[in-house]
Each structure stands twice: as C-alpha cells, then as structure tokens.
DRENLO-465457 format. One record per residue (C-alpha): residue in one letter; chain; x, y, z. Coordinates in nm, 2 decimals, decimal comma. Example, Ala and Ser with C-alpha at 12.3 -4.5 7.8 and 13.67 -1.06 7.14 Angstrom:
! DRENLO-465457
[node "A" "A" [1,23 -0,45 0,78]]
[node "S" "A" [1,37 -0,11 0,71]]
END
This chain:
! DRENLO-465457
[node "M" "A" [-1,51 -1,74 -2,17]]
[node "K" "A" [-1,66 -1,86 -2,48]]
[node "Q" "A" [-1,72 -1,61 -2,73]]
[node "P" "A" [-2,08 -1,59 -2,88]]
[node "D" "A" [-2,08 -1,74 -3,29]]
[node "R" "A" [-2,02 -1,48 -3,53]]
[node "Q" "A" [-2,40 -1,36 -3,69]]
[node "P" "A" [-2,42 -1,40 -4,03]]
[node "E" "A" [-2,42 -1,10 -4,25]]
[node "V" "A" [-2,76 -0,95 -4,35]]
[node "L" "A" [-2,75 -0,78 -4,65]]
[node "S" "A" [-2,96 -0,47 -4,66]]
[node "P" "A" [-3,22 -0,46 -4,94]]
[node "S" "A" [-3,07 -0,19 -5,14]]
[node "D" "A" [-2,77 -0,44 -5,13]]
[node "V" "A" [-2,99 -0,70 -5,33]]
[node "A" "A" [-3,22 -0,48 -5,53]]
[node "R" "A" [-2,97 -0,42 -5,78]]
[node "R" "A" [-3,05 -0,26 -6,09]]
[node "L" "A" [-3,01 -0,38 -6,45]]
[node "K" "A" [-2,81 -0,26 -6,64]]
[node "G" "A" [-2,73 -0,24 -7,05]]
[node "D" "A" [-3,06 -0,35 -7,24]]
[node "L" "A" [-3,19 -0,69 -7,15]]
[node "P" "A" [-3,51 -0,79 -7,31]]
[node "C" "A" [-3,79 -0,97 -7,11]]
[node "I" "A" [-3,78 -1,35 -7,17]]
[node "A" "A" [-4,17 -1,37 -7,21]]
[node "C" "A" [-4,24 -1,12 -7,38]]
[node "G" "A" [-3,95 -0,86 -7,46]]
[node "Y" "A" [-3,99 -0,61 -7,29]]
[node "N" "A" [-3,66 -0,40 -7,24]]
[node "L" "A" [-3,63 -0,46 -6,83]]
[node "K" "A" [-3,33 -0,23 -6,78]]
[node "Q" "A" [-3,32 -0,01 -6,48]]
[node "L" "A" [-3,55 -0,25 -6,32]]
[node "S" "A" [-3,46 -0,40 -5,95]]
[node "V" "A" [-3,35 -0,78 -5,97]]
[node "L" "A" [-3,67 -0,81 -5,74]]
[node "D" "A" [-3,92 -0,63 -5,96]]
[node "V" "A" [-4,13 -0,83 -6,20]]
[node "C" "A" [-4,18 -0,71 -6,60]]
[node "P" "A" [-4,40 -0,38 -6,59]]
[node "E" "A" [-4,57 -0,62 -6,92]]
[node "C" "A" [-4,63 -0,93 -6,83]]
[node "G" "A" [-4,54 -1,02 -6,48]]
[node "T" "A" [-4,24 -1,21 -6,52]]
[node "P" "A" [-4,01 -1,18 -6,26]]
[node "V" "A" [-3,72 -1,02 -6,37]]
[node "R" "A" [-3,46 -1,28 -6,23]]
[node "A" "A" [-3,63 -1,53 -6,42]]
[node "T" "A" [-3,47 -1,35 -6,71]]
[node "V" "A" [-3,12 -1,25 -6,53]]
[node "L" "A" [-3,08 -1,65 -6,48]]
[node "S" "A" [-3,16 -1,75 -6,80]]
[node "V" "A" [-2,89 -1,52 -7,00]]
[node "V" "A" [-2,65 -1,53 -6,73]]
[node "D" "A" [-2,37 -1,74 -6,75]]
[node "P" "A" [-2,21 -1,86 -6,46]]
[node "Y" "A" [-1,92 -2,00 -6,64]]
[node "A" "A" [-1,90 -1,73 -6,82]]
[node "T" "A" [-1,58 -1,60 -6,66]]
[node "V" "A" [-1,40 -1,90 -6,65]]
[node "L" "A" [-1,42 -1,97 -6,99]]
[node "Q" "A" [-1,11 -1,94 -7,19]]
[node "P" "A" [-1,17 -1,70 -7,46]]
[node "V" "A" [-1,09 -1,82 -7,77]]
[node "R" "A" [-0,86 -1,71 -7,95]]
[node "F" "A" [-1,03 -1,59 -8,31]]
[node "P" "A" [-1,39 -1,66 -8,28]]
[node "W" "A" [-1,53 -1,58 -8,63]]
[node "I" "A" [-1,31 -1,83 -8,75]]
[node "V" "A" [-1,34 -2,09 -8,53]]
[node "A" "A" [-1,77 -2,01 -8,53]]
[node "A" "A" [-1,69 -2,01 -8,94]]
[node "G" "A" [-1,53 -2,35 -8,89]]
[node "L" "A" [-1,79 -2,51 -8,66]]
[node "V" "A" [-2,07 -2,45 -8,96]]
[node "V" "A" [-1,89 -2,55 -9,21]]
[node "W" "A" [-1,76 -2,88 -9,03]]
[node "S" "A" [-2,09 -3,03 -8,99]]
[node "G" "A" [-2,25 -2,82 -9,32]]
[node "A" "A" [-2,01 -2,96 -9,54]]
[node "A" "A" [-2,09 -3,27 -9,42]]
[node "L" "A" [-2,44 -3,29 -9,41]]
[node "V" "A" [-2,44 -3,18 -9,83]]
[node "A" "A" [-2,24 -3,47 -9,86]]
[node "A" "A" [-2,48 -3,68 -9,73]]
[node "L" "A" [-2,75 -3,51 -9,93]]
[node "I" "A" [-2,53 -3,55 -10,21]]
[node "T" "A" [-2,48 -3,93 -10,18]]
[node "W" "A" [-2,89 -3,98 -10,13]]
[node "V" "A" [-2,93 -3,76 -10,45]]
[node "L" "A" [-2,69 -4,06 -10,62]]
[node "R" "A" [-2,86 -4,34 -10,57]]
[node "A" "A" [-3,19 -4,18 -10,63]]
[node "V" "A" [-3,08 -4,09 -10,95]]
[node "D" "A" [-3,02 -4,49 -10,98]]
[node "V" "A" [-3,34 -4,58 -10,95]]
[node "V" "A" [-3,44 -4,30 -11,21]]
[node "A" "A" [-3,21 -4,48 -11,49]]
[node "V" "A" [-3,31 -4,81 -11,39]]
[node "L" "A" [-3,67 -4,71 -11,39]]
[node "S" "A" [-3,65 -4,52 -11,71]]
[node "E" "A" [-3,42 -4,75 -11,85]]
[node "S" "A" [-3,12 -4,49 -11,93]]
[node "Q" "A" [-2,73 -4,49 -11,83]]
[node "I" "A" [-2,77 -4,13 -11,65]]
[node "R" "A" [-2,53 -4,07 -11,41]]
[node "F" "A" [-2,39 -3,76 -11,23]]
[node "A" "A" [-1,99 -3,78 -11,17]]
[node "P" "A" [-1,97 -3,44 -11,09]]
[node "L" "A" [-2,21 -3,50 -10,80]]
[node "A" "A" [-1,95 -3,77 -10,66]]
[node "L" "A" [-1,67 -3,53 -10,72]]
[node "L" "A" [-1,89 -3,21 -10,53]]
[node "G" "A" [-1,94 -3,51 -10,24]]
[node "A" "A" [-1,54 -3,58 -10,20]]
[node "I" "A" [-1,45 -3,21 -10,21]]
[node "C" "A" [-1,77 -3,17 -9,94]]
[node "I" "A" [-1,59 -3,42 -9,71]]
[node "A" "A" [-1,24 -3,30 -9,72]]
[node "G" "A" [-1,38 -2,94 -9,67]]
[node "S" "A" [-1,54 -3,06 -9,36]]
[node "G" "A" [-1,22 -3,23 -9,27]]
[node "M" "A" [-1,00 -2,92 -9,32]]
[node "A" "A" [-1,32 -2,74 -9,12]]
[node "S" "A" [-1,26 -2,93 -8,83]]
[node "A" "A" [-0,88 -2,87 -8,78]]
[node "V" "A" [-1,10 -2,55 -8,56]]
[node "L" "A" [-1,11 -2,79 -8,30]]
[node "V" "A" [-0,73 -2,84 -8,23]]
[node "R" "A" [-0,67 -2,58 -8,05]]
[node "P" "A" [-0,97 -2,32 -8,03]]
[node "H" "A" [-0,88 -2,12 -7,69]]
[node "A" "A" [-0,54 -2,17 -7,43]]
[node "K" "A" [-0,52 -2,49 -7,21]]
[node "V" "A" [-0,68 -2,72 -7,40]]
[node "P" "A" [-0,49 -3,05 -7,32]]
[node "A" "A" [-0,22 -3,19 -7,57]]
[node "W" "A" [-0,41 -3,52 -7,57]]
[node "Q" "A" [-0,72 -3,34 -7,67]]
[node "S" "A" [-0,51 -3,15 -7,93]]
[node "V" "A" [-0,35 -3,46 -8,09]]
[node "L" "A" [-0,71 -3,69 -8,11]]
[node "A" "A" [-0,86 -3,38 -8,30]]
[node "A" "A" [-0,58 -3,34 -8,52]]
[node "C" "A" [-0,55 -3,74 -8,62]]
[node "G" "A" [-0,95 -3,68 -8,65]]
[node "V" "A" [-0,92 -3,42 -8,94]]
[node "L" "A" [-0,67 -3,62 -9,10]]
[node "T" "A" [-0,85 -3,97 -9,12]]
[node "S" "A" [-1,17 -3,72 -9,26]]
[node "L" "A" [-0,95 -3,65 -9,55]]
[node "G" "A" [-0,88 -4,05 -9,54]]
[node "A" "A" [-1,25 -4,09 -9,58]]
[node "A" "A" [-1,32 -3,82 -9,82]]
[node "W" "A" [-1,07 -4,04 -10,09]]
[node "M" "A" [-1,22 -4,35 -10,01]]
[node "Y" "A" [-1,56 -4,17 -10,10]]
[node "W" "A" [-1,39 -4,06 -10,39]]
[node "R" "A" [-1,30 -4,42 -10,44]]
[node "I" "A" [-1,68 -4,53 -10,45]]
[node "Q" "A" [-1,89 -4,28 -10,61]]
[node "G" "A" [-1,64 -4,14 -10,88]]
[node "V" "A" [-1,42 -4,45 -10,94]]
[node "H" "A" [-1,63 -4,79 -10,85]]
[node "D" "A" [-1,97 -4,64 -10,92]]
[node "P" "A" [-2,00 -4,55 -11,32]]
[node "V" "A" [-1,74 -4,84 -11,44]]
[node "H" "A" [-2,00 -5,12 -11,26]]
[node "V" "A" [-2,35 -5,19 -11,23]]
[node "R" "A" [-2,55 -4,92 -11,02]]
[node "P" "A" [-2,57 -5,10 -10,65]]
[node "F" "A" [-2,86 -5,22 -10,51]]
[node "L" "A" [-3,02 -5,19 -10,81]]
[node "E" "A" [-2,88 -5,40 -11,12]]
[node "S" "A" [-2,67 -5,59 -10,85]]
[node "V" "A" [-2,90 -5,79 -10,56]]
[node "T" "A" [-2,66 -5,91 -10,45]]
[node "A" "A" [-2,32 -5,73 -10,30]]
[node "Q" "A" [-2,01 -5,59 -10,51]]
[node "P" "A" [-1,74 -5,72 -10,25]]
[node "A" "A" [-1,47 -5,41 -10,37]]
[node "R" "A" [-1,73 -5,18 -10,27]]
[node "A" "A" [-1,83 -5,34 -9,96]]
[node "W" "A" [-1,49 -5,34 -9,87]]
[node "L" "A" [-1,49 -4,99 -10,02]]
[node "R" "A" [-1,78 -4,88 -9,82]]
[node "I" "A" [-1,68 -5,08 -9,52]]
[node "E" "A" [-1,29 -4,89 -9,53]]
[node "T" "A" [-1,49 -4,50 -9,54]]
[node "N" "A" [-1,72 -4,59 -9,28]]
[node "G" "A" [-1,42 -4,69 -9,06]]
[node "L" "A" [-1,27 -4,40 -9,10]]
[node "L" "A" [-1,55 -4,21 -9,00]]
[node "I" "A" [-1,60 -4,36 -8,69]]
[node "V" "A" [-1,29 -4,31 -8,58]]
[node "S" "A" [-1,25 -3,93 -8,71]]
[node "L" "A" [-1,64 -3,88 -8,52]]
[node "L" "A" [-1,45 -4,04 -8,18]]
[node "L" "A" [-1,15 -3,83 -8,18]]
[node "L" "A" [-1,28 -3,50 -8,29]]
[node "R" "A" [-1,58 -3,52 -7,97]]
[node "P" "A" [-1,36 -3,44 -7,68]]
[node "A" "A" [-1,32 -3,14 -7,88]]
[node "A" "A" [-1,64 -3,09 -8,04]]
[node "R" "A" [-1,81 -3,14 -7,63]]
[node "M" "A" [-1,52 -2,90 -7,47]]
[node "L" "A" [-1,65 -2,61 -7,68]]
[node "A" "A" [-2,04 -2,70 -7,64]]
[node "A" "A" [-1,94 -2,72 -7,28]]
[node "R" "A" [-1,97 -2,26 -7,33]]
[node "S" "A" [-2,33 -2,29 -7,44]]
[node "L" "A" [-2,54 -2,30 -7,12]]
[node "V" "A" [-2,77 -2,47 -7,29]]
[node "L" "A" [-2,63 -2,76 -7,42]]
[node "R" "A" [-2,39 -2,78 -7,07]]
[node "M" "A" [-2,69 -2,71 -6,85]]
[node "G" "A" [-2,87 -3,04 -7,06]]
[node "R" "A" [-3,17 -2,84 -7,15]]
[node "V" "A" [-3,10 -3,00 -7,53]]
[node "D" "A" [-2,99 -3,36 -7,41]]
[node "R" "A" [-2,76 -3,47 -7,74]]
[node "Q" "A" [-2,52 -3,72 -7,79]]
[node "T" "A" [-2,51 -3,71 -8,18]]
[node "M" "A" [-2,19 -3,78 -8,24]]
[node "L" "A" [-2,20 -4,07 -8,05]]
[node "A" "A" [-2,50 -4,16 -8,19]]
[node "M" "A" [-2,33 -4,10 -8,53]]
[node "A" "A" [-2,08 -4,35 -8,45]]
[node "T" "A" [-2,36 -4,62 -8,36]]
[node "A" "A" [-2,54 -4,51 -8,71]]
[node "L" "A" [-2,21 -4,62 -8,90]]
[node "A" "A" [-2,14 -4,93 -8,75]]
[node "V" "A" [-2,48 -5,05 -8,82]]
[node "A" "A" [-2,42 -4,99 -9,18]]
[node "T" "A" [-2,12 -5,14 -9,21]]
[node "L" "A" [-2,30 -5,43 -9,00]]
[node "G" "A" [-2,50 -5,45 -9,35]]
[node "D" "A" [-2,21 -5,45 -9,57]]
[node "F" "A" [-2,05 -5,73 -9,34]]
[node "C" "A" [-2,38 -5,94 -9,40]]
[node "R" "A" [-2,44 -5,87 -9,75]]
[node "L" "A" [-2,08 -5,99 -9,80]]
[node "G" "A" [-2,13 -6,35 -9,57]]
[node "A" "A" [-2,45 -6,40 -9,80]]
[node "L" "A" [-2,24 -6,46 -10,10]]
[node "A" "A" [-2,08 -6,73 -9,90]]
[node "S" "A" [-2,41 -6,87 -9,76]]
[node "A" "A" [-2,67 -7,14 -9,90]]
[node "E" "A" [-3,00 -7,07 -9,99]]
[node "P" "A" [-3,20 -6,91 -9,86]]
[node "F" "A" [-3,04 -6,83 -9,55]]
[node "G" "A" [-2,82 -6,65 -9,77]]
[node "T" "A" [-3,13 -6,42 -9,93]]
[node "A" "A" [-3,20 -6,35 -9,58]]
[node "L" "A" [-2,87 -6,22 -9,48]]
[node "N" "A" [-2,86 -6,05 -9,81]]
[node "T" "A" [-3,20 -5,88 -9,72]]
[node "L" "A" [-3,07 -5,76 -9,38]]
[node "G" "A" [-2,77 -5,65 -9,49]]
[node "V" "A" [-2,94 -5,38 -9,71]]
[node "V" "A" [-3,22 -5,34 -9,43]]
[node "L" "A" [-2,91 -5,22 -9,21]]
[node "I" "A" [-2,71 -4,98 -9,43]]
[node "A" "A" [-3,09 -4,78 -9,51]]
[node "I" "A" [-3,16 -4,76 -9,15]]
[node "G" "A" [-2,79 -4,66 -9,08]]
[node "S" "A" [-2,73 -4,41 -9,34]]
[node "M" "A" [-3,04 -4,26 -9,22]]
[node "L" "A" [-2,98 -4,27 -8,89]]
[node "F" "A" [-2,66 -4,10 -8,95]]
[node "T" "A" [-2,78 -3,83 -9,22]]
[node "L" "A" [-3,13 -3,76 -8,89]]
[node "G" "A" [-2,76 -3,70 -8,71]]
[node "L" "A" [-2,60 -3,44 -8,95]]
[node "F" "A" [-2,88 -3,24 -8,89]]
[node "G" "A" [-2,85 -3,22 -8,52]]
[node "V" "A" [-2,48 -3,16 -8,57]]
[node "L" "A" [-2,50 -2,90 -8,75]]
[node "T" "A" [-2,79 -2,74 -8,53]]
[node "D" "A" [-2,55 -2,79 -8,22]]
[node "C" "A" [-2,26 -2,61 -8,42]]
[node "I" "A" [-2,47 -2,33 -8,51]]
[node "R" "A" [-2,60 -2,24 -8,17]]
[node "I" "A" [-2,23 -2,31 -8,03]]
[node "A" "A" [-2,10 -2,08 -8,30]]
[node "R" "A" [-2,31 -1,81 -8,19]]
[node "V" "A" [-2,18 -1,84 -7,81]]
[node "I" "A" [-1,83 -1,83 -7,93]]
[node "V" "A" [-1,87 -1,51 -8,14]]
[node "R" "A" [-2,10 -1,35 -7,86]]
[node "P" "A" [-1,95 -1,48 -7,56]]
[node "P" "A" [-2,22 -1,58 -7,24]]
[node "A" "A" [-2,26 -1,30 -7,02]]
[node "S" "A" [-2,17 -1,27 -6,64]]
[node "L" "A" [-2,36 -1,12 -6,38]]
[node "S" "A" [-2,15 -0,86 -6,35]]
[node "D" "A" [-2,23 -0,74 -6,72]]
[node "V" "A" [-2,61 -0,74 -6,65]]
[node "V" "A" [-2,63 -0,63 -6,34]]
[node "E" "A" [-2,47 -0,32 -6,16]]
[node "D" "A" [-2,17 -0,31 -5,98]]
[node "S" "A" [-2,32 -0,06 -5,66]]
[node "P" "A" [-2,64 0,01 -5,62]]
END
C-alpha cells in the first residue's frame, strides 16, 4: 500500500517570531529595535523590523573568506585610489599653471608638483599590492595578474615623471605654446596611458572580488563598472594622441582638423578618467568599511532560540 506523502513541517509562531539581539537601529528613523520580534514594526515610524534586518544582513557573511589583516587591506585600498586621484588633480594643476604662465607671459613652472605626482602614482601602485592576496583561497592566476598590475603601476609612475618632470621643463608648454603635437611627448603619453590601461585591467579581477564583500555593490544597488570605464577613457585619450601625431603628416586643412580632434579627445578622456577616480575612491571607502567591520549574518542579529 502506498504511504501517504509526508506533510511539510509547520513552524509555530514562536519559532518564526524570533527576537533581535544587540543594537539594531531602524533604517528609517534610527530607533533601537533590540529585543523586538522580526514580525514587529518599529514603534516610532512603523517600518517593518524585517526591512531593517534585510538591509543589514548579508546572506554570504558566513561564506566570505576572512581578511587576514583587515586594517592594512582597508588602508591600502583607500591609499591606492586616493593617491591616484591626487596625482590626476596635480596634473590638472600643472596644466592650469601653464595657462596662467602663458596669459601672464611669465616662466613659472611647478617642477616639485611633477615629482609629487610621480610619487603619488608610485604610492598608489605599492598600495595596490593589498589586492595580490588579501585573504585565503584567492586563485593563483588572480594573484599573478594583480602582482603584474602593481609592477605596471610603478612603470607608469616612471613614465609620468619623464613627461612632467624631465620633458616639460625644457620644452614649450603643451597644447598652448605648441599648437601641434610634440612627437616625443605624445609617444611618452601613449606609453604611460598604455601602462595605466594594462594596470587597471590586471587589478580589476582582484578589486571586483573585494567589492563582492559589499552587499551594496554585489547586489547591484550601485551600478558601477568604474575601472573598465576608466580604461576606456584612457583609450580615448590615447586615440587623441595618435590623431595629433597623424596630423603632423597630413596636408591642410585635414591636418588642423585632425589635430583639433585629438586635443578634444585628450581633454574628454582625461576628464572622464579623473571622474572615474572619484568613483573608485568612493567604492574603495565603502569596501574598506566592510573589510574593517565584516557584514552581519542572520545569527548575528537574531537570537538562536526563541
């Protein structure tokens, strides 16, 4: 005789309505929901308690590998992105100094800023070493790519110094005193951008792995492909340098049009790259907070027994 199907187990209300443990501020008003049932609502604003629980609980909290040196990794992420942003802003300041010098017909140059920019890029590259193996069970290929990304960042720092600290002080000011491209400088820029693009692409897998520790980034609540967009922006700027080089061998009026197009592409690519650095810094700060303070699991906020 066929046995009847087993009925699913029915949980009593007391099994479901477990109590919150520890301090848990309401996501709407900040009221402490400690010791309330997950089936209750906030006494202050009426927001369901389960909404607050779902906003703070990471279902993968018990699966994520623990970071061995959380403060070092968190600091490294912030320095990596922050130093790169400072270097980009320094470059904009150097170009602004060129504008002031041309308008005032002076010979002012801020050579120390060029050195500071190169140091910032080198510091950013060294800080990115925290991406090589931040925790256990990192795939070997990912660690190798990240290590190569660190090395290419250091190479980009050296190329940056060759442009801003070696070439520019003894040549006419780019884009202003020289209408057409300076071939030596254009090739140095192309090489620098190439190294930066390679570095971004090599570091991206490791950065995305750490970004997965943030529930906000992993669940797509903040839609970001920042590093890929930055690499694209650098490619646009590099295309601008190639256009300016091509203009040198082109007859008029095509040469002037090609040179102008190149300047526009360089400006657009540079601005987008700088904006991307702001986005990366924002993400790194968010990830650093999660690394220092690991995400909560359900057992961290709900009592094990009713």
